[in-house]
Residue, then its C-alpha position, 0 to 999 in steps of 0.5 A: x500500500x505504501x508503494x502505491x502511495x509513493x508512486x501516486x505522489x511521484x506522478x503528481x509531482x511530475x505532472x505539476x512540473x510539466x504543467x508549470x514548464x508548459x504554461x510558464x510564460x516564454x522569455x522569447x521575444x515575439x518577432x513580426x515579419x510583414x508580407x509586402x508587395x511593391x507599387x509599380x508604374x505601368x500601363x493599365x489595361x481593362x480587357x475581356x478575356x475569351x478563348x476561340x479557334x483560328x479559322x480561314x476567312x473564306x473556306x470553299x467546299x469542293x464536292x461531287x455531283x456524280x456517283x463513281x469511283x475516284x480514279x486519280x488525284x490531280x497535281x498542285x502548283x508544284x507538280x506534286x499530288x494534291x494533298x493536305x496543304x497543297x497550293x492550287x490555282x483556280x480551275x486546277x484538277x483536284x481529282x477525277x471520277x470514273x466516267x464510264x457510266x457517264x459516257x454511256x449515258x451520253x451515247x444514249x442521249x445522243x441517240x435520243x437526239x438523233x431519233x427526235x430529229x428523224x421524227x421531225x423529218x417524218x412530221x415534215x413529210x406528213x405535213x407536205x402530204x396533208x397539204x397536197x391532199x387538202x389542196x385537192x379536196x378544196x379544188x373538188x369541193x369548189x367544182x361541186x359548188x359551181x356545178x351545184x346540186x341537180x341532175x348532174x350532181x346529187x346531194x350525196x355526191x356534194x356532201x362527199x366532196x365537202x367531207x373530203x375537204x374537211x378530212x384533208x384540213x384535219x389531217x393537215x392540222x394533225x401533221x402539224x401537231x406531230x411536227x410540234x411534238x417532234x420538235x419538243x422531243x428534240x429539245x428534250x433530247x438535246x437538254x438530256x445530252x447537255x446534262x450528260x455532257x455536264x456530268x462528264x465535266x463533273x467527273x473532273x473535280x476542279x478548284x473554283x478559287x486559288x487557295x490552300x487545301x485544308x481538308x481532303x476527305x477521299x482516297x483513290x479507289x473510294x466510291x463517291x455516292x452523290x445524293x440530294x446534296x453534293x458530297x464534300x471532297x475537299x475544303x479549300x481556304x482561299x487565302x491563309x494570309x488573312x484569317x479569323x478568330x471565332x471567340x466565345x464571349x460570355x453574355x456578361x461581357x458581350x456589351x463591352x465588345x464592339x466592331x473595330x475593337x482592338x484584340x490582343x491574342x496568343x496561341x499555344x504553338x508560339x509561346x511568348x509571342x503576342x498578336x493583334x486583330x480587330x473585331x469584325x462582327x458579333x454573331x447575334x445567335x447565341x449558344x447555351x451550355x450548362x446554363x451559360x450563354x455565349x456569343x461568337x465574335x469574329x476577329x479579323x487577323x493578319x497572317x502574312x508569314x503563314x505561321x498561324x494555322x487553321x484551328x489553332x486555339x487562341x486566347x483573346x483579350x478584347x481591349x476595353x480601355x487602356x491607361x498609360x503610365x499610372x500607379x498600380x497596386x495589387x488588390x491584396x494591399x487593400x485588405x490589410x488591417x494592422x493592430x495598434x502595436x504595428x503602427x508607427x508611434x510617430x502617427x499621433x492620430x490615426x486617419x479614419x479609413x476614407x469612404x465615399x461621401x454621402x448625405x447621411x450616415x447609418x444613424x441618420x447623422x451626417x457622415x464625414x466627407x471623403x478627403x479632397x483628392x489631388x488636382x487632376x487625379x483619376x476618379x475612384x473610391x477612397x481607400x487606404x494602404x499601409x507602407x512598411x517603415x522599419x518594423x512598423x507601418x504607416x497609412x497612405x490614403x489613396x483613390x482606388x480606381x478601376x481593377x483588372x481583377x489583380x491590380x488597381x489604379x491608385x492616385x494619392x490624395x492631397x497631402x499623401x505621397x506614394x511612388x513606384x517601388x514603395x513596399x506596401x504591406x499585405x499581411x503579417x507572419x508571426x515567428x518565435x515566442x508566444x506567437x509560435x506556440x508554447x515553448x518555441x512553437x511546439x503545437x500542442x501540450x503534453x501528449x500532443x494535446x493543445x493546452x489552454x491559451x495564456x492570458x497576455x500580461x497586463x490584461x488581468x493575470x494574477x491581478x484579475x479577480x475570480x470571475x473577472x472578464x479579461x479584455x484582449x488588447x485590440x488594434x485601432x478601429x479602422 
């Protein structure tokens, strides 16, 4: 029993020593390290960012209107077989389709034309025969009329002459109708022959423009089947020295884009290089994907050296506004809030954080007017940044202008000074002492468990009465 008591007393002494070591204030001094960024002077660009693809300005679709097998390809301007990237001239042969069937159709059409012409000759002969018969019938009828019906000419004979004359006239009209029909058949046969001759021309696939072959969709030996629409065989870009970017712009930014606007863009194939273009037009038809509405904007670009190829991906920046030679501050500098101990003691009275003037404050009282800004300064919202001065910071009041999402334009207010290269504080890093945790920064107490936070000296401690609230020291109200 005595052994257990001794072990218990020993454990209490060891635990008490460890607790005293853990909670006893460290003698190490607290070190403060400011995270800073620099003010720079440069050009501010407000832009709309978008992505798109490079497209030829004019793409000609070369197709086939007849059915047949591809027998051979033509040659380009250099005498090589037509293929991707070949340079071709207008009228140059790209491919030839087997024309055996077309030649047979031409022969049938020629035979139909000959037959129609023969029918015309027959119709003409029939007309001549009918005219002869009609003249004879007219003469017989005229003699019967002169003789008259009587003893020499009965009524029956007279009626017979009259009927013959009428039949002869009808035969002539029928022969003339046959002639018109034969002429119509000849026209139809000639039209069919012309169509078949044109189909023979269609077996020779030629380019209608000068340009570069971008796509070849057939091979030698492949059968082309033509239906209601012409089958596409080649895509020819008229002039690759002038191209376009088809950029997708979000509906939230489309109002900032206008024809004639400058566009700066880059392509992944040429890193480090930037190119320029001009907005041609905004297509009014929008597309929706995942509830996001976008519009296609066509941007005209120059490609004199043919370094840019069709269908490259482009990262385009539509220049909305550009300001030359202005002070630029990273946006992170406006979020820093120092404590009172971090502010230079020489700052006797802290300036109130500037804000836009308004008629009434939140309590109905008149709010403080925004400080006067320097003459000729840019428009913006009053703001405050902090400049590092040794181990302290000092405030500088500025007008915060337009931001590009990373940096903002600033203009010092009257009586303030801010220059390029000045270090602005964006945050604080605590190292050493109490700031780093108990006993030189070890996280957690005995057995890895976090102990209670120590109260700062001078804020209660042993002088605080039991149950008394201890107020932590706070920085100045901004």
